[in-house]
VOVEX-659008 format. One line per field, with one value per residue (C-alpha): residue number from 1; x negated, y negated, z. Coordinates in steps of 0.2 Angstrom, whole numbers. Each point is the difference from the previous one (the first is absolute). Example, Ala and Ser with C-alpha at 12.3 -4.5 7.8 and 13.67 -1.06 7.14 Angstrom:
lumlum = [1;2]
px = [-62;-6]
py = [22;-17]
pz = [39;-3]
***
This chain:
lumlum = [1;2;3;4;5;6;7;8;9;10;11;12;13;14;15;16;17;18;19;20;21;22;23;24;25;26;27;28;29;30;31;32;33;34;35;36;37;38;39;40;41;42;43;44;45;46;47;48;49;50;51;52;53;54;55;56;57;58;59;60;61;62;63;64;65;66;67;68;69;70;71;72;73;74;75;76;77;78;79;80;81;82;83;84;85;86;87;88;89;90;91;92;93;94;95;96;97;98;99;100;101;102;103;104;105;106;107;108;109;110;111;112;113;114;115;116;117;118;119;120;121;122;123;124;125;126;127;128;129;130;131;132;133;134;135;136;137;138;139;140;141;142;143;144;145;146;147;148;149;150;151;152;153;154;155;156;157;158;159;160;161;162;163;164;165;166;167;168;169;170;171;172;173;174;175;176;177;178;179;180;181;182;183;184;185;186;187;188;189;190;191;192;193;194;195;196;197;198;199;200;201;202;203;204;205;206;207;208;209;210;211;212;213;214;215;216;217;218;219;220;221;222;223;224;225;226;227;228;229;230;231;232;233;234;235;236;237;238;239;240;241;242;243;244;245;246;247;248;249;250;251;252;253;254;255;256;257;258;259;260;261;262;263;264;265;266;267;268;269;270;271;272;273;274;275;276;277;278;279;280;281;282;283;284;285;286;287;288;289;290;291;292;293;294;295;296;297;298;299;300;301;302;303;304;305;306;307;308;309;310;311;312;313;314;315;316;317;318;319;320;321;322;323;324;325;326;327;328;329;330;331;332;333;334;335;336;337;338;339;340;341;342;343;344;345;346;347;348;349;350;351;352;353;354;355;356;357;358;359;360;361;362;363;364;365;366;367;368;369;370;371;372;373;374;375;376;377;378;379;380;381;382;383;384;385;386;387;388;389;390;391;392;393;394;395;396;397;398;399;400;401;402;403;404;405;406;407;408;409;410;411;412;413;414;415;416;417;418;419;420;421;422;423;424;425;426;427;428;429;430;431;432;433;434;435;436;437;438;439;440;441;442;443;444;445;446;447;448;449;450;451;452;453;454;455;456;457;458;459;460;461;462;463;464;465;466;467;468;469;470;471;472;473;474;475;476;477;478;479;480;481;482;483;484;485;486;487;488;489;490;491;492;493;494;495;496;497;498;499;500;501;502;503;504;505;506;507;508;509;510;511;512;513;514;515;516;517;518;519;520;521;522;523;524;525;526;527;528;529;530;531;532;533;534;535;536;537;538;539;540;541;542;543;544;545;546;547;548;549;550;551;552;553;554;555;556;557;558;559;560;561;562;563;564;565;566;567;568;569;570;571;572;573;574;575;576;577;578;579;580;581;582;583;584;585;586;587;588;589;590;591;592;593;594;595;596;597;598;599;600;601;602;603;604;605;606;607;608;609;610;611;612;613;614;615;616;617;618;619;620;621;622;623;624;625;626;627;628;629;630;631;632;633;634;635;636;637;638;639;640;641;642;643;644;645;646;647;648;649;650;651;652;653;654;655;656;657;658;659;660;661;662;663;664;665;666;667;668;669;670;671;672;673;674;675;676;677;678;679;680;681;682;683;684;685;686;687;688;689;690;691;692;693;694;695;696;697;698;699;700;701;702;703;704;705;706;707;708;709;710;711;712;713;714;715;716;717;718;719;720;721;722;723;724;725;726;727;728;729;730;731;732;733;734;735;736;737;738;739;740;741;742;743;744;745;746;747;748;749;750;751;752;753;754;755;756;757;758;759;760;761;762;763;764;765;766;767;768;769;770;771;772;773;774;775;776;777;778;779;780;781;782;783;784;785;786;787;788;789;790;791;792;793;794;795;796;797;798;799;800;801;802;803;804;805;806;807;808;809;810;811;812;813;814;815;816;817;818;819;820;821;822;823;824;825;826;827;828;829;830;831;832;833;834;835;836;837;838;839;840;841;842;843;844;845;846;847;848;849;850;851;852;853;854;855;856;857;858;859;860;861;862;863;864;865;866;867;868;869;870;871;872;873;874;875;876;877;878;879]
px = [459;15;-3;-17;5;12;-14;-11;13;-7;-1;9;17;11;-1;-18;-2;12;-10;-17;7;8;-16;-9;13;1;-19;2;15;-9;-16;11;-5;-18;1;-18;5;7;-16;-14;7;-13;16;14;16;8;18;11;16;16;-6;-14;12;11;-14;-10;17;-4;14;1;4;-15;-19;-9;-8;-19;-5;5;-10;-15;2;1;-16;-9;6;-6;-17;-1;5;-14;10;-10;11;16;12;16;14;8;-1;-5;3;4;-6;11;-1;-17;-3;4;-9;-16;1;1;-14;-11;4;-4;-16;-5;5;-10;9;17;7;14;13;4;14;5;17;9;15;10;-4;8;-12;5;16;-9;9;-9;-17;-7;-12;-12;-2;-15;4;-15;-2;0;-18;-4;3;-10;-15;-1;6;-12;8;16;9;16;14;9;4;6;15;9;18;5;-9;-14;-17;-11;-14;-13;-2;-18;4;4;-14;11;0;-18;6;-2;13;2;-7;-15;-3;-1;-11;-12;-1;-4;-14;9;-2;12;12;1;17;1;-3;14;9;-2;13;5;-1;14;-3;18;17;2;-9;-12;-16;-2;10;5;13;-7;5;-9;-15;0;1;-15;11;10;-14;-18;-16;-4;14;-8;-19;-9;17;6;16;14;13;17;19;11;15;17;12;16;-4;-7;10;-6;-19;-13;-19;4;-2;3;-12;-3;4;18;11;17;6;-4;-5;-16;-9;-18;-6;-12;-13;1;-4;-15;-6;2;-11;-13;0;-3;-15;-7;3;-4;15;10;8;-5;7;-9;-2;15;-9;-5;18;7;-12;5;19;-2;-10;12;15;-7;-5;18;11;-9;-5;18;9;-8;7;18;10;-2;-20;0;9;-13;-15;8;2;-19;-5;9;-8;-17;3;6;-14;-14;8;1;-19;-6;12;-8;-18;-5;13;7;18;8;18;3;19;-1;-6;12;16;-2;-13;6;19;-4;-11;14;13;-11;-1;19;2;-13;10;18;1;-3;12;14;-4;2;17;7;-5;9;16;0;-2;16;10;-4;5;17;4;0;12;15;-12;-4;17;-1;-13;9;16;-10;-4;8;0;14;-7;10;-2;10;0;-3;19;0;9;-8;-5;-8;1;-8;8;-8;10;16;-4;-4;13;15;2;-2;-12;15;8;-16;2;17;4;0;-12;-14;10;6;-17;-8;14;-9;-16;7;-13;-14;4;0;-16;-9;7;-7;-17;-1;3;-12;-14;3;4;8;1;8;14;19;17;11;18;5;16;8;-4;-15;-15;-17;-17;-12;-18;2;-13;4;-10;2;0;-4;-1;-16;1;0;18;10;13;5;-3;-6;5;-5;9;-5;12;-7;16;-4;-18;5;12;-13;-12;13;4;-19;-2;15;-7;-17;8;10;-15;-10;15;2;-20;0;15;-8;-16;11;10;-16;-6;17;0;-17;7;16;-10;-6;16;10;-12;0;19;1;-13;10;15;-7;-8;15;16;10;16;1;-19;4;13;-11;-14;13;5;-18;-4;15;-5;-18;7;10;-15;-10;14;1;-19;1;12;-10;-15;11;8;-17;-7;15;8;17;0;9;18;14;20;6;16;3;12;-14;-11;14;4;-18;-1;16;-8;-15;11;9;-15;-12;10;7;17;8;-1;14;-5;14;-2;11;-6;13;-1;-4;-16;-11;-17;-15;-18;-13;-12;8;-13;0;19;0;-12;12;15;-11;-7;18;6;-14;4;19;-5;-11;14;12;-9;16;6;14;5;-13;8;-7;9;-2;11;-1;0;1;-6;7;-10;10;-3;-19;-2;6;-14;-18;-11;15;5;16;2;4;-8;1;2;-7;7;-7;11;-1;10;-16;-6;0;-13;-3;3;-18;-8;9;-12;-15;7;-9;-17;-14;-6;16;9;11;-5;-11;-19;-4;17;1;-13;11;-3;16;12;-14;-5;19;2;-16;7;17;-7;-12;16;7;13;4;6;15;1;15;-2;10;-7;8;10;-13;-10;3;-14;6;-13;4;-9;3;10;-10;0;-4;7;-8;-15;5;-4;-17;0;-11;-17;-6;-6;-14;-17;-14;-14;-19;-12;-15;-4;-13;7;-10;9;-7;9;-7;16;-4;19;4;-16;4;18;-4;-13;11;15;-11;-8;18;4;-14;-14;-17;-7;-15;3;-9;3;-6;-3;-20;3;13;-12;-14;10;7;-18;-6;11;11;7;7;11;16;9;-4;13;-6;6;-2;-6;-16;-16;-17;6;20;10;0;-19;-1;11;-10;-16;9;7;-17;-6;16;12;13;1;17;1;15;-1;10;5;11;0;-5;12;1;-9;-16;-1;-3;-12;-11;1;8;11;15;5;8;8;-1;9;4;8;-9;11;-5;-18;-1;10;-11;-15;7;4;-17;-9;11;-4;-19;3]
py = [225;10;-4;7;16;3;-4;15;14;16;14;12;-9;3;-17;0;18;-7;-16;10;12;-13;-10;16;3;-19;-1;15;-8;-17;8;9;17;3;2;8;16;8;-5;7;9;13;9;9;10;16;1;15;-8;4;2;11;11;2;2;12;10;-3;1;-17;10;12;-2;-2;14;-1;6;-16;-9;11;-6;-18;2;7;-13;-14;9;0;-18;-5;-6;-6;8;9;-4;11;-8;17;11;18;7;18;12;2;13;8;-3;-19;-2;8;-11;-16;5;4;-17;-8;8;-5;-18;-2;-17;5;-7;8;-7;4;-6;-4;3;-8;8;-1;13;2;10;3;-9;-17;-8;-14;9;1;13;-2;15;1;9;4;9;19;7;6;-19;-6;10;-8;-18;-14;-8;-1;-16;-4;-6;-10;-18;-12;-9;-14;1;-8;14;-11;7;-15;8;11;18;5;16;8;1;13;12;-5;-2;-14;-7;6;-17;1;19;-6;-15;12;11;-15;-6;-16;-7;9;-8;9;6;-9;-18;-11;3;-13;-6;6;-13;6;-5;-1;10;19;7;-14;12;9;16;14;14;18;6;-13;3;19;-4;-6;-8;-9;-9;-2;4;-18;-3;12;-2;-5;-4;6;9;1;14;-1;0;-14;6;1;-10;-9;-14;-6;12;15;-4;12;-6;-17;-17;-18;-12;-17;-7;-2;5;-8;9;18;9;10;8;4;19;4;6;-18;-7;12;-5;-19;3;9;-15;-11;10;0;-19;-5;-12;8;-12;-5;-12;-12;6;-3;-14;-9;1;-6;-15;-5;2;-10;-14;-1;0;-14;-11;2;-2;-15;-8;2;-7;-17;-1;-4;15;-4;-3;15;11;-5;3;17;4;-5;10;15;-1;-1;14;12;-7;4;17;5;-6;11;14;-1;-5;9;14;-8;-2;-11;0;-17;2;-4;-17;-2;7;-4;-13;-12;1;-3;-16;-7;4;-10;-14;-1;0;-13;-12;5;-17;-10;10;-3;-18;0;9;-14;-13;10;2;-19;-2;12;-11;-16;11;5;-18;-3;15;-11;-12;15;6;-3;14;11;-1;9;15;16;6;-5;-14;-5;-11;3;-10;7;3;11;-11;-2;-18;3;13;-1;7;16;3;-4;12;13;-1;-8;-14;-18;-12;-9;17;6;-14;7;10;18;2;5;14;7;0;7;13;15;-4;-10;8;-2;-18;-4;9;-10;-17;4;5;-15;-12;9;4;-13;12;17;10;17;8;-4;7;-15;-3;-12;-11;14;13;8;7;-5;4;-15;-3;-14;-11;-12;-15;-12;-18;-13;-18;-10;3;19;2;12;-7;13;17;1;17;5;16;10;13;17;10;8;3;10;10;5;4;11;10;2;7;11;7;4;9;10;4;6;11;10;1;9;10;6;5;10;9;5;8;9;7;8;7;7;10;14;0;4;13;9;0;8;13;5;1;14;9;0;8;-3;-9;-13;-4;-2;-13;-10;0;-5;-15;-4;0;-10;-14;1;-4;-14;-7;0;-8;-14;-2;-1;-14;-10;2;-6;-14;-6;-2;-10;13;9;18;14;-4;9;0;2;5;-14;12;12;-14;-6;17;4;-17;5;16;-9;-12;14;10;-15;-15;-2;9;-18;-4;7;2;-2;5;-6;8;-1;15;-10;-10;-6;7;-12;1;0;8;12;-3;-19;-1;12;-12;-15;9;6;-18;-7;13;-2;-19;4;12;-12;-14;12;4;4;10;-3;4;3;1;6;-3;-1;-7;-4;-19;-11;-19;-13;-16;-9;13;2;-18;2;13;-5;7;9;2;5;19;17;5;14;-8;8;-6;1;-9;1;-8;-6;-17;-9;-12;-18;-12;-8;17;4;-9;8;17;8;-8;12;1;-9;9;-5;16;-1;2;19;5;-8;-4;-11;11;10;-13;-7;18;3;-17;5;17;-6;-13;12;10;-15;-3;-13;-1;-9;-3;-4;-2;-8;-2;13;8;10;-1;7;4;2;8;-2;11;0;13;14;-2;17;17;10;11;18;12;9;19;7;5;17;5;12;-8;3;10;-1;11;-1;-17;-10;-17;-14;-9;-17;-9;-8;4;17;5;-4;9;16;0;-3;15;11;-3;3;15;8;-2;8;-13;-1;-17;-10;-16;-16;-14;-14;-4;2;17;5;-6;10;16;-3;-3;16;11;-11;14;10;-14;0;-16;-14;-5;-16;-14;-18;-8;8;-6;1;3;-3;10;-14;0;18;2;-13;11;16;-7;-5;19;10;-10;14;6;-1;-13;-3;-16;0;-16;-5;-19;-1;1;11;-14;5;15;-10;-13;15;13;13;13;-2;-9;8;-12;6;8;13;18;16;3;-17;3;18;-5;-15;12;14;-13;-8;17;6;-15;5;18]
pz = [299;-4;-19;1;8;-14;-12;5;-2;6;-13;13;-3;-13;-8;2;-9;-14;-3;0;-12;-11;0;-7;-13;-5;-3;-12;-8;-2;-6;-13;-8;-5;-19;-2;9;-15;-11;10;15;7;7;-10;5;-7;5;2;-7;-7;-18;6;9;-16;-11;10;5;19;13;9;16;-1;0;-16;-9;6;-16;-7;13;-5;-19;6;10;-14;-12;12;2;-19;-1;13;14;15;13;1;15;3;10;0;15;-3;18;-5;-14;-15;-14;0;-19;0;16;-6;-16;11;11;-15;-8;16;2;-18;3;17;3;5;17;8;13;17;11;17;4;16;9;16;13;17;11;18;-2;-4;-15;-11;-3;-17;-7;-15;-12;-12;-16;-10;-18;2;2;-18;-6;15;-5;-18;2;0;15;11;5;9;-11;14;-2;14;-6;10;4;-17;-9;-6;2;5;10;-7;8;3;9;17;14;9;-14;-5;-18;-12;-12;-18;-6;12;-6;-18;5;10;-15;-11;12;5;18;12;12;18;4;17;-9;0;-16;-15;-11;-18;-14;-14;-17;-6;2;-1;-16;-2;1;-16;-1;-11;2;4;-17;-10;12;-5;-18;-8;-14;13;8;-5;10;2;11;13;-3;16;8;18;-5;13;-3;9;-2;-5;10;-10;11;-2;12;16;12;-10;-2;7;0;-8;7;-4;-9;8;-18;0;-15;-2;-16;6;15;-4;15;1;2;13;-13;-7;17;1;-17;5;16;-11;-12;14;6;-18;-4;18;1;14;13;18;13;12;18;11;9;-15;-7;17;-1;-18;5;15;-8;-14;12;10;-15;-9;17;6;-17;-8;16;-3;-18;-5;-7;-19;2;11;-13;-13;12;4;-18;-3;16;-7;-17;8;11;-14;-12;14;4;-19;-2;14;-7;-17;2;17;2;16;3;14;7;-7;0;20;-5;-14;7;18;4;-14;4;19;-5;-11;14;12;-12;-1;18;3;-11;5;10;-15;-10;14;-2;-18;1;12;-13;-13;10;2;-19;-1;11;-10;-16;8;3;-19;-4;-5;-10;-10;-3;-19;-2;13;-11;-14;11;-5;19;12;11;15;16;15;16;17;2;-16;-12;-17;-4;-16;-14;-18;-16;1;16;-10;-13;12;14;-11;12;-5;8;9;5;8;14;5;16;-2;-15;11;9;-17;-7;15;3;-6;10;15;13;-12;-4;18;3;-15;8;16;-6;-11;14;11;-13;-13;-15;-4;-16;-5;-10;4;-7;-2;-7;-14;-2;-10;12;-8;10;-5;6;1;5;13;7;15;4;16;-5;14;3;1;19;-4;6;-10;-11;-14;-8;-18;-9;-17;-6;-15;-7;-1;-1;-17;4;17;-10;-13;14;9;-16;-3;18;-2;-17;8;15;-12;-10;15;7;-17;-2;17;-5;-16;10;12;-13;-8;16;3;-18;4;17;-8;-13;11;10;-16;-7;17;1;-17;4;16;-9;-11;15;12;-4;15;-4;15;-4;-18;4;11;-13;-13;11;3;-18;-4;12;-6;-18;7;10;-16;-9;13;-1;-19;2;11;-11;-15;10;7;-17;-6;-12;0;4;-11;-4;-5;0;18;8;14;9;4;7;11;7;4;9;10;5;6;10;8;5;6;5;17;2;5;-18;-11;-19;-13;-18;-16;-16;-15;-12;-15;4;-13;0;2;-8;14;12;12;14;-2;1;14;9;-3;8;15;3;0;11;12;1;3;14;9;-1;10;15;9;-14;-15;-17;-14;-17;-16;-16;-19;-15;-18;-2;-15;4;-11;-3;14;12;-4;3;18;4;1;-15;-7;-18;-9;-4;6;17;12;17;15;17;17;14;19;14;10;6;-17;-7;6;-15;3;-2;-17;-12;8;2;-16;3;4;17;7;14;14;10;15;-3;-3;-5;-18;-14;-11;-15;-1;-9;-10;-7;-3;-10;-10;-4;-5;-11;-9;-4;-9;15;13;18;7;19;10;19;15;17;12;-14;-10;-16;-17;-13;-19;-11;-19;-12;-19;-7;-9;-19;-4;4;14;-6;-3;13;-5;2;13;-5;1;17;-7;6;-13;6;-5;-8;12;-7;10;5;8;14;6;15;15;11;8;3;-19;-6;10;-5;-18;-1;10;-12;-15;7;3;-18;-8;-2;7;7;5;12;3;12;-11;-18;1;8;-13;-15;7;1;-18;-7;8;-12;-12;-10;15;6;-11;9;12;13;8;12;-5;16;8;9;-8;-18;-4;-12;-13;-1;1;-15;-11;4;-5;-16;-5;1;-2;-10;-3;19;7;15;10;11;17;10;13;-6;-18;-15;-15;-10;9;-10;-17;10;7;-15;11;-8;11;15;16;13;18;8;-12;1;-4;-15;-8;4;-7;-15;-4;2;-11;-14;-1;1;-14;-10;0;-5]
***
């Protein structure tokens, strides 16, 4: 009876609701799209899409010009449309002229249906939270007087944003739905608003119903009158969104799409309900009592019927029952417009029935297992008779008695462990082999004696002292009287495979870390941009010397932070940063200053820098990071204090000297030394010291990335690291960097401090970050430019198309919602190929300029001088 109670899941439960909805969606999926809709549909759609916004020069953020609606209504009147249904709420009057044109067009047509809307909101009257109120919004009175009908444009979606139930209207407000208003106008039988809602039959994914863009509908050349003749025409928006989180007035279709996520606008749902009414193929369900009766009958038949069958025949019968259930459900769906929650039978009742079959035959299965165990004992008695076959095995096969002495070994064991067959029987071999895993071996022996078998991975030792990893399988061998007599062990060498797996996992971890670092660096660049511009504006406005010094320090640190972020971006993409010839003495002196100011006073820094040091070619920020990582590790190794020495020297390595240092090559090197008098490093830790994520620090105090990052930076500079350490005596890191081959670059003279000013040119600034946008426009305005600003590409494109000759230059961000900078530049280039466009980004590289067709690239953060010079240069290039 417990199985029967599970068979009839209530729709009020989460699982029950999911199964019911999945049955509805699955019926649509199995039935497939209706191909005849596009050929003879009495309902068509007109979409206000992106193409129409651009062609008609309508701002996506503003209501459409109602004069265009008037033109469309007259066009549909001329084409002989059966009815015109707007899914656009005209709640307030607009401009008098366009409003008058729209009312005249509606009055001439006499078949225009307008929408109303019920909006729900939370109110808290009298301190009682949780109450909801409903507000009815109607078209304004002048349009009410000329419309042929008014209907509610609401829909009733489920929590997965699929609209499954049709909406007939609201009894509370005495208003019928938009579909029912059209049906009443066309003389179709009405559906009372108090009646239980029906179910919508969908004919395919979004855009299945014949549709045309608003611009094509306005143009007789774009679409013929035959497309609208004697059709019910629905007019509504196809929202311009970038994804699920941004959608408005959009819903999902029960038809899934794995290649792309295409949502269904509300106007298409209204059109689908209208098509259901006209084709008389809307869906319905059986009464709750009838459904419960069918589910109870099928559950009883399956549970008690399959329990009498063995598992294999029961599985075949379950498959047949599933096929019949799905077939009958789809037959009712297609022929009678009735759908049934058949997944309750397929996903709940059938598995329960199969489980009952397995439980009913578990006793027989146990007896069969006993017979197989007896057959295995007989096979174990013949192990030695099959020794000739065992000798050919590549795995190590060993038999040890209950005392732990090996009594048999095959040639594969000799190849793996280097002991001969005679030597395996000597005392001490077992202890040497299991020395690295003594406790695990004891546990494996105990488990085998208790349960008859054990398997797992072990680290074992060979005769020559090598450590290997084996996949070990232990089996208890017994006499005919079931008395244990020996243990059979089969070991497979998986050392190479485990090393490859470890390298692969380390590579994946590092890739994930640098991917995260790149994303964070991009966000920091966007955050630093308004800070840098704001500091420079303050320096020009405030003349106080102390404040000027503070702002200079802030500006310098902002530049340094931007450089560090730029290095993180470069490093995360696997490319070296900008390099130049560097004086290592400057790096060491700066590091000594940091140690003196920030490290504990118990640590005494020492600096030894000869005057004739060679220069190295490298990236200053990265080499600064190398020294900082080594100094921080040295500080942590001296919790009670000690001596921290920084030194540098010119070193020429011979071939013999290079062979003594891992990864070294002969040649001239600049050697940087970081030595401490701390605790030292244990010899067993040294081989793993530069591995990513390896750390000897307690959880939460170390990431294991410092030394791995250091090794990566040094290797990218063509160098190597030599480590010497002794427990209790300290550690010395020697970093060898190749001597610079070229002379240091000549000092570039300072550029002129004169900031170019504008001549009242109009610049369009497009950026979704409010702080960046405000700082950009303020800086431009201070230096003689006018501006228009937009928060996304669609808004910026609309502003540009309003008066293209007036805008002299476009300054746009790369990543924005609705329409990004790349897409906006492509649209501009189709219309204004000569307009200067400067692309800004906190992550993209200058290569994005060529890929997008922009005139220049500006990496965030940037100074006001850099911005103004680039704007001045490109405005001058266009005259």
